[in-house]
N, CA, C and O atoms as a Tripos MOL2 file, in Angstrom:
@<TRIPOS>MOLECULE
protein
  280   279    70     0     0
PROTEIN
NO_CHARGES

@<TRIPOS>ATOM
      1 N          15.0520    9.4960  -12.5020 N.3       1 MET1
      2 CA         13.6440    9.4140  -12.8350 C.3       1 MET1
      3 C          12.8370    9.1300  -11.5750 C.2       1 MET1
      4 O          13.2280    8.2850  -10.7700 O.2       1 MET1
      5 N          11.7250    9.8210  -11.3940 N.am      2 LYS2
      6 CA         10.8720    9.6420  -10.2280 C.3       2 LYS2
      7 C          10.1680    8.2940  -10.2800 C.2       2 LYS2
      8 O           9.7490    7.8390  -11.3450 O.2       2 LYS2
      9 N          10.0440    7.6710   -9.1330 N.am      3 GLN3
     10 CA          9.3310    6.4080   -9.0160 C.3       3 GLN3
     11 C           8.1790    6.5460   -8.0250 C.2       3 GLN3
     12 O           7.9740    5.6690   -7.1860 O.2       3 GLN3
     13 N           7.4350    7.6320   -8.1170 N.am      4 ALA4
     14 CA          6.3370    7.8740   -7.1890 C.3       4 ALA4
     15 C           5.2820    6.7820   -7.3220 C.2       4 ALA4
     16 O           4.9400    6.3740   -8.4320 O.2       4 ALA4
     17 N           4.7740    6.3170   -6.2010 N.am      5 ILE5
     18 CA          3.7170    5.3110   -6.2100 C.3       5 ILE5
     19 C           2.4160    5.9220   -6.7120 C.2       5 ILE5
     20 O           1.6780    5.2880   -7.4660 O.2       5 ILE5
     21 N           2.1330    7.1510   -6.2930 N.am      6 LEU6
     22 CA          0.9050    7.8330   -6.6870 C.3       6 LEU6
     23 C           1.1800    8.7770   -7.8360 C.2       6 LEU6
     24 O           2.2340    9.4100   -7.8990 O.2       6 LEU6
     25 N           0.2210    8.8660   -8.7450 N.am      7 LYS7
     26 CA          0.3490    9.7600   -9.8940 C.3       7 LYS7
     27 C          -0.9470   10.5510  -10.0530 C.2       7 LYS7
     28 O          -2.0250   10.0280   -9.7710 O.2       7 LYS7
     29 N          -0.8560   11.8030  -10.4990 N.am      8 PRO8
     30 CA         -2.0630   12.6060  -10.7210 C.3       8 PRO8
     31 C          -3.0020   11.9280  -11.7090 C.2       8 PRO8
     32 O          -2.5630   11.2000  -12.5990 O.2       8 PRO8
     33 N          -4.3010   12.1770  -11.5450 N.am      9 SER9
     34 CA         -5.2880   11.5650  -12.4320 C.3       9 SER9
     35 C          -6.1140   12.6300  -13.1300 C.2       9 SER9
     36 O          -5.9880   13.8240  -12.8570 O.2       9 SER9
     37 N          -6.9620   12.1650  -14.0370 N.am     10 ILE10
     38 CA         -7.8860   13.0420  -14.7350 C.3      10 ILE10
     39 C          -9.0510   13.3520  -13.8060 C.2      10 ILE10
     40 O          -9.5350   12.4720  -13.0940 O.2      10 ILE10
     41 N          -9.4940   14.5860  -13.8140 N.am     11 LYS11
     42 CA        -10.5690   15.0170  -12.9260 C.3      11 LYS11
     43 C         -11.9100   14.4370  -13.3580 C.2      11 LYS11
     44 O         -12.1760   14.2590  -14.5470 O.2      11 LYS11
     45 N         -12.7490   14.1460  -12.3620 N.am     12 SER12
     46 CA        -14.1300   13.7620  -12.5910 C.3      12 SER12
     47 C         -14.9850   14.5850  -11.6350 C.2      12 SER12
     48 O         -14.4720   15.4780  -10.9610 O.2      12 SER12
     49 N         -16.2690   14.2970  -11.5690 N.am     13 GLU13
     50 CA        -17.1480   15.0640  -10.6880 C.3      13 GLU13
     51 C         -16.6890   14.9220   -9.2390 C.2      13 GLU13
     52 O         -16.4600   13.8100   -8.7610 O.2      13 GLU13
     53 N         -16.5560   16.0310   -8.5530 N.am     14 LEU14
     54 CA        -16.0520   16.0380   -7.1810 C.3      14 LEU14
     55 C         -17.1460   16.4670   -6.2070 C.2      14 LEU14
     56 O         -18.0470   17.2280   -6.5600 O.2      14 LEU14
     57 N         -17.0520   15.9720   -4.9890 N.am     15 VAL15
     58 CA        -17.9570   16.3300   -3.9020 C.3      15 VAL15
     59 C         -17.1160   17.0010   -2.8270 C.2      15 VAL15
     60 O         -16.0300   16.5180   -2.5040 O.2      15 VAL15
     61 N         -17.6020   18.1100   -2.2660 N.am     16 ASN16
     62 CA        -16.8640   18.8130   -1.2170 C.3      16 ASN16
     63 C         -16.8590   18.0130    0.0730 C.2      16 ASN16
     64 O         -17.8940   17.5040    0.5040 O.2      16 ASN16
     65 N         -15.6870   17.9050    0.6850 N.am     17 VAL17
     66 CA        -15.5070   17.2220    1.9570 C.3      17 VAL17
     67 C         -14.5470   18.0620    2.7880 C.2      17 VAL17
     68 O         -13.5440   18.5600    2.2760 O.2      17 VAL17
     69 N         -14.8570   18.2170    4.0670 N.am     18 LYS18
     70 CA        -13.9730   18.9640    4.9500 C.3      18 LYS18
     71 C         -13.2600   17.9730    5.8560 C.2      18 LYS18
     72 O         -13.8960   17.1170    6.4710 O.2      18 LYS18
     73 N         -11.9270   18.0900    5.9380 N.am     19 ILE19
     74 CA        -11.1520   17.2120    6.8110 C.3      19 ILE19
     75 C         -10.2100   18.0490    7.6650 C.2      19 ILE19
     76 O          -9.9060   19.1960    7.3400 O.2      19 ILE19
     77 N          -9.7580   17.4590    8.7550 N.am     20 LYS20
     78 CA         -8.7660   18.0920    9.6150 C.3      20 LYS20
     79 C          -7.5700   17.1600    9.6860 C.2      20 LYS20
     80 O          -7.7220   15.9520    9.8690 O.2      20 LYS20
     81 N          -6.3770   17.7270    9.5390 N.am     21 LEU21
     82 CA         -5.1370   16.9660    9.5670 C.3      21 LEU21
     83 C          -4.1310   17.6500   10.4810 C.2      21 LEU21
     84 O          -4.1500   18.8720   10.6260 O.2      21 LEU21
     85 N          -3.2580   16.8690   11.0930 N.am     22 PRO22
     86 CA         -2.1520   17.4930   11.8240 C.3      22 PRO22
     87 C          -1.2750   18.2700   10.8360 C.2      22 PRO22
     88 O          -1.0830   17.8340    9.7010 O.2      22 PRO22
     89 N          -0.7560   19.3930   11.2560 N.am     23 SER23
     90 CA          0.0190   20.2550   10.3560 C.3      23 SER23
     91 C           1.2560   19.5570    9.8030 C.2      23 SER23
     92 O           1.6500   19.8150    8.6650 O.2      23 SER23
     93 N           1.8800   18.6710   10.5920 N.am     24 ASP24
     94 CA          3.0610   17.9730   10.0820 C.3      24 ASP24
     95 C           2.7110   17.0100    8.9560 C.2      24 ASP24
     96 O           3.5030   16.8250    8.0320 O.2      24 ASP24
     97 N           1.5130   16.3820    9.0240 N.am     25 ARG25
     98 CA          1.0650   15.4810    7.9480 C.3      25 ARG25
     99 C           0.7840   16.2810    6.6920 C.2      25 ARG25
    100 O           1.1280   15.8480    5.5920 O.2      25 ARG25
    101 N           0.1600   17.4480    6.8420 N.am     26 LEU26
    102 CA         -0.1350   18.2850    5.6870 C.3      26 LEU26
    103 C           1.1560   18.7370    5.0100 C.2      26 LEU26
    104 O           1.2410   18.7570    3.7820 O.2      26 LEU26
    105 N           2.1470   19.0940    5.7980 N.am     27 SER27
    106 CA          3.4390   19.5050    5.2350 C.3      27 SER27
    107 C           4.0780   18.3620    4.4570 C.2      27 SER27
    108 O           4.6150   18.5620    3.3680 O.2      27 SER27
    109 N           4.0140   17.1670    5.0240 N.am     28 LEU28
    110 CA          4.5830   16.0070    4.3480 C.3      28 LEU28
    111 C           3.7980   15.6700    3.0770 C.2      28 LEU28
    112 O           4.3860   15.3010    2.0610 O.2      28 LEU28
    113 N           2.4790   15.7990    3.1380 N.am     29 MET29
    114 CA          1.6550   15.5720    1.9470 C.3      29 MET29
    115 C           2.0290   16.5540    0.8430 C.2      29 MET29
    116 O           2.1710   16.1610   -0.3150 O.2      29 MET29
    117 N           2.1880   17.8150    1.1900 N.am     30 LYS30
    118 CA          2.5550   18.8310    0.1940 C.3      30 LYS30
    119 C           3.9190   18.5170   -0.4130 C.2      30 LYS30
    120 O           4.1350   18.7160   -1.6080 O.2      30 LYS30
    121 N           4.8260   18.0300    0.4100 N.am     31 GLN31
    122 CA          6.1500   17.6540   -0.0890 C.3      31 GLN31
    123 C           6.0370   16.4940   -1.0810 C.2      31 GLN31
    124 O           6.6730   16.5150   -2.1350 O.2      31 GLN31
    125 N           5.2320   15.4870   -0.7500 N.am     32 TYR32
    126 CA          5.0320   14.3570   -1.6590 C.3      32 TYR32
    127 C           4.3460   14.8190   -2.9410 C.2      32 TYR32
    128 O           4.7030   14.3890   -4.0370 O.2      32 TYR32
    129 N           3.3630   15.6960   -2.7900 N.am     33 MET33
    130 CA          2.6470   16.2040   -3.9650 C.3      33 MET33
    131 C           3.6120   16.8880   -4.9270 C.2      33 MET33
    132 O           3.5230   16.6840   -6.1380 O.2      33 MET33
    133 N           4.5190   17.6850   -4.4110 N.am     34 GLN34
    134 CA          5.4990   18.3630   -5.2560 C.3      34 GLN34
    135 C           6.4000   17.3250   -5.9340 C.2      34 GLN34
    136 O           6.6670   17.4160   -7.1320 O.2      34 GLN34
    137 N           6.8600   16.3520   -5.1700 N.am     35 TYR35
    138 CA          7.7260   15.2960   -5.6830 C.3      35 TYR35
    139 C           7.0540   14.5170   -6.8230 C.2      35 TYR35
    140 O           7.6800   14.2260   -7.8420 O.2      35 TYR35
    141 N           5.7500   14.1800   -6.6300 N.am     36 ALA36
    142 CA          5.0520   13.3210   -7.5840 C.3      36 ALA36
    143 C           4.3240   14.0800   -8.6850 C.2      36 ALA36
    144 O           3.7900   13.4610   -9.6060 O.2      36 ALA36
    145 N           4.2910   15.4100   -8.6100 N.am     37 GLY37
    146 CA          3.6670   16.2040   -9.6710 C.3      37 GLY37
    147 C           2.1820   16.4570   -9.5040 C.2      37 GLY37
    148 O           1.4920   16.7440  -10.4830 O.2      37 GLY37
    149 N           1.6750   16.3570   -8.2820 N.am     38 PHE38
    150 CA          0.2700   16.6770   -8.0320 C.3      38 PHE38
    151 C           0.1070   18.1870   -7.9720 C.2      38 PHE38
    152 O           0.9390   18.8870   -7.3950 O.2      38 PHE38
    153 N          -0.9760   18.6890   -8.5730 N.am     39 GLU39
    154 CA         -1.2420   20.1180   -8.5430 C.3      39 GLU39
    155 C          -2.1740   20.5140   -7.4070 C.2      39 GLU39
    156 O          -2.1610   21.6640   -6.9680 O.2      39 GLU39
    157 N          -2.9860   19.5690   -6.9240 N.am     40 ASP40
    158 CA         -3.8640   19.9190   -5.8060 C.3      40 ASP40
    159 C          -4.0500   18.7400   -4.8540 C.2      40 ASP40
    160 O          -3.8450   17.5820   -5.2200 O.2      40 ASP40
    161 N          -4.4380   19.0590   -3.6470 N.am     41 VAL41
    162 CA         -4.5700   18.0670   -2.5940 C.3      41 VAL41
    163 C          -5.7370   17.1140   -2.8640 C.2      41 VAL41
    164 O          -5.6930   15.9600   -2.4370 O.2      41 VAL41
    165 N          -6.7800   17.5740   -3.5640 N.am     42 ASP42
    166 CA         -7.9190   16.7150   -3.8700 C.3      42 ASP42
    167 C          -7.4800   15.4730   -4.6360 C.2      42 ASP42
    168 O          -7.8530   14.3520   -4.2890 O.2      42 ASP42
    169 N          -6.6970   15.6820   -5.6640 N.am     43 ASP43
    170 CA         -6.2380   14.5730   -6.4860 C.3      43 ASP43
    171 C          -5.3130   13.6570   -5.6900 C.2      43 ASP43
    172 O          -5.3880   12.4340   -5.8120 O.2      43 ASP43
    173 N          -4.4440   14.2490   -4.8790 N.am     44 PHE44
    174 CA         -3.5470   13.4460   -4.0520 C.3      44 PHE44
    175 C          -4.3370   12.5400   -3.1180 C.2      44 PHE44
    176 O          -4.0580   11.3440   -3.0390 O.2      44 PHE44
    177 N          -5.3280   13.0950   -2.4040 N.am     45 LEU45
    178 CA         -6.1070   12.2950   -1.4670 C.3      45 LEU45
    179 C          -6.8950   11.2000   -2.1800 C.2      45 LEU45
    180 O          -7.0240   10.0910   -1.6610 O.2      45 LEU45
    181 N          -7.4220   11.5020   -3.3600 N.am     46 LEU46
    182 CA         -8.1340   10.4930   -4.1450 C.3      46 LEU46
    183 C          -7.2080    9.3470   -4.5260 C.2      46 LEU46
    184 O          -7.5610    8.1790   -4.3620 O.2      46 LEU46
    185 N          -6.0330    9.6740   -5.0290 N.am     47 GLN47
    186 CA         -5.0770    8.6430   -5.4300 C.3      47 GLN47
    187 C          -4.5810    7.8410   -4.2320 C.2      47 GLN47
    188 O          -4.3970    6.6280   -4.3340 O.2      47 GLN47
    189 N          -4.3620    8.5010   -3.1020 N.am     48 ALA48
    190 CA         -3.9190    7.8070   -1.8960 C.3      48 ALA48
    191 C          -4.9950    6.8340   -1.4150 C.2      48 ALA48
    192 O          -4.6900    5.6980   -1.0500 O.2      48 ALA48
    193 N          -6.2490    7.2760   -1.4140 N.am     49 ALA49
    194 CA         -7.3510    6.3990   -1.0030 C.3      49 ALA49
    195 C          -7.4790    5.2150   -1.9570 C.2      49 ALA49
    196 O          -7.6440    4.0780   -1.5160 O.2      49 ALA49
    197 N          -7.4040    5.4760   -3.2550 N.am     50 ASN50
    198 CA         -7.4810    4.3880   -4.2370 C.3      50 ASN50
    199 C          -6.3540    3.3870   -4.0260 C.2      50 ASN50
    200 O          -6.5720    2.1780   -4.1040 O.2      50 ASN50
    201 N          -5.1680    3.8790   -3.7640 N.am     51 HIS51
    202 CA         -4.0020    3.0200   -3.5580 C.3      51 HIS51
    203 C          -4.2230    2.0970   -2.3540 C.2      51 HIS51
    204 O          -3.9780    0.8930   -2.4340 O.2      51 HIS51
    205 N          -4.6780    2.6630   -1.2570 N.am     52 VAL52
    206 CA         -4.9180    1.8740   -0.0460 C.3      52 VAL52
    207 C          -6.0000    0.8290   -0.2980 C.2      52 VAL52
    208 O          -5.8390   -0.3320    0.0790 O.2      52 VAL52
    209 N          -7.0900    1.2290   -0.9270 N.am     53 MET53
    210 CA         -8.2070    0.3040   -1.1450 C.3      53 MET53
    211 C          -7.8540   -0.8180   -2.1190 C.2      53 MET53
    212 O          -8.3990   -1.9170   -2.0180 O.2      53 MET53
    213 N          -6.9550   -0.5530   -3.0560 N.am     54 GLN54
    214 CA         -6.5400   -1.5810   -4.0010 C.3      54 GLN54
    215 C          -5.5790   -2.5830   -3.3780 C.2      54 GLN54
    216 O          -5.4930   -3.7190   -3.8450 O.2      54 GLN54
    217 N          -4.8580   -2.1910   -2.3380 N.am     55 LEU55
    218 CA         -3.8740   -3.0750   -1.7180 C.3      55 LEU55
    219 C          -4.3800   -3.7790   -0.4560 C.2      55 LEU55
    220 O          -3.7850   -4.7660   -0.0240 O.2      55 LEU55
    221 N          -5.4500   -3.2940    0.1290 N.am     56 ASP56
    222 CA         -5.9580   -3.8600    1.3780 C.3      56 ASP56
    223 C          -6.7360   -5.1440    1.0730 C.2      56 ASP56
    224 O          -7.8910   -5.0930    0.6500 O.2      56 ASP56
    225 N          -6.0950   -6.2870    1.2900 N.am     57 LYS57
    226 CA         -6.6990   -7.5780    0.9310 C.3      57 LYS57
    227 C          -7.9770   -7.8470    1.7180 C.2      57 LYS57
    228 O          -8.9270   -8.4110    1.1750 O.2      57 LYS57
    229 N          -8.0110   -7.4580    2.9720 N.am     58 ALA58
    230 CA         -9.2200   -7.6600    3.7750 C.3      58 ALA58
    231 C         -10.3740   -6.8270    3.2250 C.2      58 ALA58
    232 O         -11.5140   -7.2900    3.2030 O.2      58 ALA58
    233 N         -10.0940   -5.6150    2.7870 N.am     59 PHE59
    234 CA        -11.1380   -4.7550    2.2090 C.3      59 PHE59
    235 C         -11.6210   -5.3280    0.8850 C.2      59 PHE59
    236 O         -12.8220   -5.3320    0.6160 O.2      59 PHE59
    237 N         -10.7080   -5.8080    0.0600 N.am     60 ILE60
    238 CA        -11.0800   -6.4060   -1.2260 C.3      60 ILE60
    239 C         -11.9710   -7.6230   -0.9940 C.2      60 ILE60
    240 O         -12.9750   -7.8000   -1.6850 O.2      60 ILE60
    241 N         -11.6110   -8.4530   -0.0320 N.am     61 LYS61
    242 CA        -12.4210   -9.6320    0.3080 C.3      61 LYS61
    243 C         -13.8010   -9.1920    0.7780 C.2      61 LYS61
    244 O         -14.8090   -9.7730    0.3760 O.2      61 LYS61
    245 N         -13.8500   -8.1710    1.6240 N.am     62 TYR62
    246 CA        -15.1150   -7.6320    2.1120 C.3      62 TYR62
    247 C         -15.9910   -7.1590    0.9510 C.2      62 TYR62
    248 O         -17.1830   -7.4610    0.9050 O.2      62 TYR62
    249 N         -15.4020   -6.4250    0.0240 N.am     63 CYS63
    250 CA        -16.1570   -5.9160   -1.1360 C.3      63 CYS63
    251 C         -16.6870   -7.0650   -1.9890 C.2      63 CYS63
    252 O         -17.8270   -7.0290   -2.4520 O.2      63 CYS63
    253 N         -15.8550   -8.0820   -2.1910 N.am     64 ASN64
    254 CA        -16.2820   -9.2300   -2.9900 C.3      64 ASN64
    255 C         -17.4370   -9.9610   -2.3110 C.2      64 ASN64
    256 O         -18.3780  -10.3810   -2.9840 O.2      64 ASN64
    257 N         -17.3810  -10.1180   -1.0010 N.am     65 GLN65
    258 CA        -18.4550  -10.7820   -0.2730 C.3      65 GLN65
    259 C         -19.7240   -9.9500   -0.2940 C.2      65 GLN65
    260 O         -20.8210  -10.4880   -0.4400 O.2      65 GLN65
    261 N         -19.5790   -8.6350   -0.1480 N.am     66 THR66
    262 CA        -20.7310   -7.7340   -0.1670 C.3      66 THR66
    263 C         -21.4080   -7.7780   -1.5270 C.2      66 THR66
    264 O         -22.6370   -7.7790   -1.6110 O.2      66 THR66
    265 N         -20.6150   -7.8130   -2.5920 N.am     67 THR67
    266 CA        -21.1580   -7.8570   -3.9530 C.3      67 THR67
    267 C         -21.8920   -9.1750   -4.1870 C.2      67 THR67
    268 O         -22.9550   -9.1860   -4.8070 O.2      67 THR67
    269 N         -21.3430  -10.2740   -3.7030 N.am     68 GLN68
    270 CA        -21.9630  -11.5850   -3.8840 C.3      68 GLN68
    271 C         -23.2550  -11.7040   -3.0900 C.2      68 GLN68
    272 O         -24.1860  -12.3880   -3.5170 O.2      68 GLN68
    273 N         -23.3190  -11.0480   -1.9440 N.am     69 ASP69
    274 CA        -24.5250  -11.0990   -1.1060 C.3      69 ASP69
    275 C         -25.6880  -10.3210   -1.7090 C.2      69 ASP69
    276 O         -26.8450  -10.5820   -1.3780 O.2      69 ASP69
    277 N         -25.3960   -9.3740   -2.5860 N.am     70 ASN70
    278 CA        -26.4640   -8.5500   -3.1900 C.3      70 ASN70
    279 C         -26.8700   -9.1050   -4.4750 C.2      70 ASN70
    280 O         -27.7520   -8.5560   -5.1340 O.2      70 ASN70
@<TRIPOS>BOND
     1     1     2 1
     2     2     3 1
     3     3     4 2
     4     3     5 am
     5     5     6 1
     6     6     7 1
     7     7     8 2
     8     7     9 am
     9     9    10 1
    10    10    11 1
    11    11    12 2
    12    11    13 am
    13    13    14 1
    14    14    15 1
    15    15    16 2
    16    15    17 am
    17    17    18 1
    18    18    19 1
    19    19    20 2
    20    19    21 am
    21    21    22 1
    22    22    23 1
    23    23    24 2
    24    23    25 am
    25    25    26 1
    26    26    27 1
    27    27    28 2
    28    27    29 am
    29    29    30 1
    30    30    31 1
    31    31    32 2
    32    31    33 am
    33    33    34 1
    34    34    35 1
    35    35    36 2
    36    35    37 am
    37    37    38 1
    38    38    39 1
    39    39    40 2
    40    39    41 am
    41    41    42 1
    42    42    43 1
    43    43    44 2
    44    43    45 am
    45    45    46 1
    46    46    47 1
    47    47    48 2
    48    47    49 am
    49    49    50 1
    50    50    51 1
    51    51    52 2
    52    51    53 am
    53    53    54 1
    54    54    55 1
    55    55    56 2
    56    55    57 am
    57    57    58 1
    58    58    59 1
    59    59    60 2
    60    59    61 am
    61    61    62 1
    62    62    63 1
    63    63    64 2
    64    63    65 am
    65    65    66 1
    66    66    67 1
    67    67    68 2
    68    67    69 am
    69    69    70 1
    70    70    71 1
    71    71    72 2
    72    71    73 am
    73    73    74 1
    74    74    75 1
    75    75    76 2
    76    75    77 am
    77    77    78 1
    78    78    79 1
    79    79    80 2
    80    79    81 am
    81    81    82 1
    82    82    83 1
    83    83    84 2
    84    83    85 am
    85    85    86 1
    86    86    87 1
    87    87    88 2
    88    87    89 am
    89    89    90 1
    90    90    91 1
    91    91    92 2
    92    91    93 am
    93    93    94 1
    94    94    95 1
    95    95    96 2
    96    95    97 am
    97    97    98 1
    98    98    99 1
    99    99   100 2
   100    99   101 am
   101   101   102 1
   102   102   103 1
   103   103   104 2
   104   103   105 am
   105   105   106 1
   106   106   107 1
   107   107   108 2
   108   107   109 am
   109   109   110 1
   110   110   111 1
   111   111   112 2
   112   111   113 am
   113   113   114 1
   114   114   115 1
   115   115   116 2
   116   115   117 am
   117   117   118 1
   118   118   119 1
   119   119   120 2
   120   119   121 am
   121   121   122 1
   122   122   123 1
   123   123   124 2
   124   123   125 am
   125   125   126 1
   126   126   127 1
   127   127   128 2
   128   127   129 am
   129   129   130 1
   130   130   131 1
   131   131   132 2
   132   131   133 am
   133   133   134 1
   134   134   135 1
   135   135   136 2
   136   135   137 am
   137   137   138 1
   138   138   139 1
   139   139   140 2
   140   139   141 am
   141   141   142 1
   142   142   143 1
   143   143   144 2
   144   143   145 am
   145   145   146 1
   146   146   147 1
   147   147   148 2
   148   147   149 am
   149   149   150 1
   150   150   151 1
   151   151   152 2
   152   151   153 am
   153   153   154 1
   154   154   155 1
   155   155   156 2
   156   155   157 am
   157   157   158 1
   158   158   159 1
   159   159   160 2
   160   159   161 am
   161   161   162 1
   162   162   163 1
   163   163   164 2
   164   163   165 am
   165   165   166 1
   166   166   167 1
   167   167   168 2
   168   167   169 am
   169   169   170 1
   170   170   171 1
   171   171   172 2
   172   171   173 am
   173   173   174 1
   174   174   175 1
   175   175   176 2
   176   175   177 am
   177   177   178 1
   178   178   179 1
   179   179   180 2
   180   179   181 am
   181   181   182 1
   182   182   183 1
   183   183   184 2
   184   183   185 am
   185   185   186 1
   186   186   187 1
   187   187   188 2
   188   187   189 am
   189   189   190 1
   190   190   191 1
   191   191   192 2
   192   191   193 am
   193   193   194 1
   194   194   195 1
   195   195   196 2
   196   195   197 am
   197   197   198 1
   198   198   199 1
   199   199   200 2
   200   199   201 am
   201   201   202 1
   202   202   203 1
   203   203   204 2
   204   203   205 am
   205   205   206 1
   206   206   207 1
   207   207   208 2
   208   207   209 am
   209   209   210 1
   210   210   211 1
   211   211   212 2
   212   211   213 am
   213   213   214 1
   214   214   215 1
   215   215   216 2
   216   215   217 am
   217   217   218 1
   218   218   219 1
   219   219   220 2
   220   219   221 am
   221   221   222 1
   222   222   223 1
   223   223   224 2
   224   223   225 am
   225   225   226 1
   226   226   227 1
   227   227   228 2
   228   227   229 am
   229   229   230 1
   230   230   231 1
   231   231   232 2
   232   231   233 am
   233   233   234 1
   234   234   235 1
   235   235   236 2
   236   235   237 am
   237   237   238 1
   238   238   239 1
   239   239   240 2
   240   239   241 am
   241   241   242 1
   242   242   243 1
   243   243   244 2
   244   243   245 am
   245   245   246 1
   246   246   247 1
   247   247   248 2
   248   247   249 am
   249   249   250 1
   250   250   251 1
   251   251   252 2
   252   251   253 am
   253   253   254 1
   254   254   255 1
   255   255   256 2
   256   255   257 am
   257   257   258 1
   258   258   259 1
   259   259   260 2
   260   259   261 am
   261   261   262 1
   262   262   263 1
   263   263   264 2
   264   263   265 am
   265   265   266 1
   266   266   267 1
   267   267   268 2
   268   267   269 am
   269   269   270 1
   270   270   271 1
   271   271   272 2
   272   271   273 am
   273   273   274 1
   274   274   275 1
   275   275   276 2
   276   275   277 am
   277   277   278 1
   278   278   279 1
   279   279   280 2
@<TRIPOS>SUBSTRUCTURE
     1 MET1         2 RESIDUE 1 A MET
     2 LYS2         6 RESIDUE 1 A LYS
     3 GLN3        10 RESIDUE 1 A GLN
     4 ALA4        14 RESIDUE 1 A ALA
     5 ILE5        18 RESIDUE 1 A ILE
     6 LEU6        22 RESIDUE 1 A LEU
     7 LYS7        26 RESIDUE 1 A LYS
     8 PRO8        30 RESIDUE 1 A PRO
     9 SER9        34 RESIDUE 1 A SER
    10 ILE10       38 RESIDUE 1 A ILE
    11 LYS11       42 RESIDUE 1 A LYS
    12 SER12       46 RESIDUE 1 A SER
    13 GLU13       50 RESIDUE 1 A GLU
    14 LEU14       54 RESIDUE 1 A LEU
    15 VAL15       58 RESIDUE 1 A VAL
    16 ASN16       62 RESIDUE 1 A ASN
    17 VAL17       66 RESIDUE 1 A VAL
    18 LYS18       70 RESIDUE 1 A LYS
    19 ILE19       74 RESIDUE 1 A ILE
    20 LYS20       78 RESIDUE 1 A LYS
    21 LEU21       82 RESIDUE 1 A LEU
    22 PRO22       86 RESIDUE 1 A PRO
    23 SER23       90 RESIDUE 1 A SER
    24 ASP24       94 RESIDUE 1 A ASP
    25 ARG25       98 RESIDUE 1 A ARG
    26 LEU26      102 RESIDUE 1 A LEU
    27 SER27      106 RESIDUE 1 A SER
    28 LEU28      110 RESIDUE 1 A LEU
    29 MET29      114 RESIDUE 1 A MET
    30 LYS30      118 RESIDUE 1 A LYS
    31 GLN31      122 RESIDUE 1 A GLN
    32 TYR32      126 RESIDUE 1 A TYR
    33 MET33      130 RESIDUE 1 A MET
    34 GLN34      134 RESIDUE 1 A GLN
    35 TYR35      138 RESIDUE 1 A TYR
    36 ALA36      142 RESIDUE 1 A ALA
    37 GLY37      146 RESIDUE 1 A GLY
    38 PHE38      150 RESIDUE 1 A PHE
    39 GLU39      154 RESIDUE 1 A GLU
    40 ASP40      158 RESIDUE 1 A ASP
    41 VAL41      162 RESIDUE 1 A VAL
    42 ASP42      166 RESIDUE 1 A ASP
    43 ASP43      170 RESIDUE 1 A ASP
    44 PHE44      174 RESIDUE 1 A PHE
    45 LEU45      178 RESIDUE 1 A LEU
    46 LEU46      182 RESIDUE 1 A LEU
    47 GLN47      186 RESIDUE 1 A GLN
    48 ALA48      190 RESIDUE 1 A ALA
    49 ALA49      194 RESIDUE 1 A ALA
    50 ASN50      198 RESIDUE 1 A ASN
    51 HIS51      202 RESIDUE 1 A HIS
    52 VAL52      206 RESIDUE 1 A VAL
    53 MET53      210 RESIDUE 1 A MET
    54 GLN54      214 RESIDUE 1 A GLN
    55 LEU55      218 RESIDUE 1 A LEU
    56 ASP56      222 RESIDUE 1 A ASP
    57 LYS57      226 RESIDUE 1 A LYS
    58 ALA58      230 RESIDUE 1 A ALA
    59 PHE59      234 RESIDUE 1 A PHE
    60 ILE60      238 RESIDUE 1 A ILE
    61 LYS61      242 RESIDUE 1 A LYS
    62 TYR62      246 RESIDUE 1 A TYR
    63 CYS63      250 RESIDUE 1 A CYS
    64 ASN64      254 RESIDUE 1 A ASN
    65 GLN65      258 RESIDUE 1 A GLN
    66 THR66      262 RESIDUE 1 A THR
    67 THR67      266 RESIDUE 1 A THR
    68 GLN68      270 RESIDUE 1 A GLN
    69 ASP69      274 RESIDUE 1 A ASP
    70 ASN70      278 RESIDUE 1 A ASN
């Protein structure tokens, strides 16, 4: 049974963004996407960003402080 950290999500409104990646990173991303069942790179990048932001304690602290200041 697969134990992928990232999982595909339900689509919501998307905004176009252009990025540049080293070809070896893109190849590895595509390999992970196949392993985890992602159908497109948009969803993979969204899930990867969400994963990082949920685990980054300094970022979470920053967000909490920013919210309290407003």
